Steps between C-alpha positions, in 0.01 A plus 500: 500500500843354567563155643409607845175505699301817552594663832291606791676833472363554155148526629614731787712732296341551159770739394727200478265301271754493218736314738241261629549243236857426613431449879503185705400486868720292730578442864872496586660435847806704599672164563397150382692342796471622853585375848233373733344796686586748231257751346470487124383808300326441171442754219177485293552700191386537134783555260659414170861433612485218751615505778526880508220671685293733288138585591361448856182304529226673696429305822132551435537275194608198710228238552715251696863472623586176671800316643550129569779353707522169689142409420355821640342768291444863587453838341813698417460752787591840358555704191701820450463695183822608343572717196552212261353202681278378777711356789375213702678348801472183696700333775593134437537316827530141377737314270344388174396632162272807532249568221347837427199577278323815405187558288357825380139610470350494156566806282362596162668660198422562133746393226490649157508256204875537425573448869295180510674337206846578636393390849368159387803439287759576762342306783476201278120475522344174368381501145134468622536832689638682193231351277228610739630862481537501128152332447345766718631786267848540646387817683580657828470276814380587847687281742467412865824368650668387821862451598646212710861505618684234702857438631680274746773563768724242668510546872785366707643150415197281470533124428259364238281808540181476299409778256161656591217353293311682234312807620194448285540837327291561188827469299804352661840370404561209738870380517564135467800510720656732757556836328741607771758235389490550120855498370627673187475265202227281664133473416213638693183295451164655567125474451267782388165483682183696420254504786646179639512305177802446269502741203608328177657657190583831678822701427732552798803725460826515700634852525837608640663825613367786292170325441608345171346162413749215506275216399136414458328166544149362475341288767407138416178307554561498877578879515871427558819615336854588597757775422879474516642791705818603307686698767507599867299799616132603534242372245132555425261230375183649357178401322172658384156336461255698282131400459311685226143590575221344293299825521633829365367692795685283748866552575775246432646337811875465555724377778872559524741285710866553593737291706832656599802289613877506510733243346825437684827440333665165455605336822861608579778242499553562869170317586609192309844509659333486843294197396808320375699585821207373707482173311880435534481583871221243557691229311826567686335529840619860546256606764621859529478575130150346473376732775687794346290459175170515689321823616411501871124497410527214254208271468578129418244247385604136481289179490188678634688667784596869551781677671442868534847648555875432444537437872225239502646316199848505663368341816275238328544354159830643377727237652277221366508652147881522519530141613270376224674691221839376618398153386299583188606618155274784364499586131337829377275408205363844419513849642306809422539859627192727507431851621742780532560838659545435874325153491579177319346154493726199416321174409706184502432130412735237625562123502648337811662159540703309765438323830380647830466307821568182303218554253527584137391850391377586148284810488401811310485834677390857442641806672347850505721776637381863529779756544504868582774761481623612844739782441780358282404138572231255391336293772252218485163595653307187416587132427258230385632148456300201379596155372361169385622171371654471157282313262 
């Protein structure tokens, strides 16, 4: 067996048994970013050249297919068998991060001795599992297995949208951050859970286009690890948990988990240029340019308050901000640019000094700006300012 889980399709189409060893099963949306109200179509397939569809999964093999968005959970409403995949569709009405999870019903298969050895080696099975097989005579193995596939889709332009919590699948790759904002060259932390508890010492593999493994890591004592995503595009994180049977007449138990996601490219220079233009306009009290940098639907958080549009900010706090900054010197201490594609996040730390209303000012501040591409321009869709006294 190659370094890929046994497919559902292998049990359905025995004539393809020689190909079964090279198949993963994954769930892949047609888009990882959609507008609010859009319908997303997902492909559930078993194949050996991720993300290319290969073998359709029989809808009768699905035990559960669920969707979470905005704190609500529901079944994915419909399935449509296609030649090389099972299509599932769902309308996403609310902004946020939508999570999708599918689990298959148990299926049994018999592996010949040479297949077992290759299988255990290429999934990175723990030494104890390999020893159990060899101590039992290194013979054929009857295995009962299940598949679990998850993915996430960003809907609209949510602000600080939470990632849906762990589903509680028998085997599950739980992202430690938002998988819809992973940038090329950054790390994706995750936890591997088995029946709700962290699984330690397990091998987890990151596979890219074509299904080839890019890197493999082992989970630590808390079931956690991270992988660095080397480039933009679709990626598949996958793991297998095998439990040998203590009785020869009982089958081995195995669970397979995959998590598909898309890494975006490095944030374009245009986003940073907008941030710098916005900062210069605030300091020079150029009201028109400040507003020109903001999207009409911008959400601004400042000192516990919120303004929910560009128009609201223009008629409330903008003039006060301009008056304050006209008297204060602001120095950028640090700036980081995250994200990519059509979205960027710019994190800035500042130090401010001067006098305002006759009182000395010495403070540290933080600024979070979220930008999105609007045609040829980058506009700010979220601002979060906070500050405190310098120590």
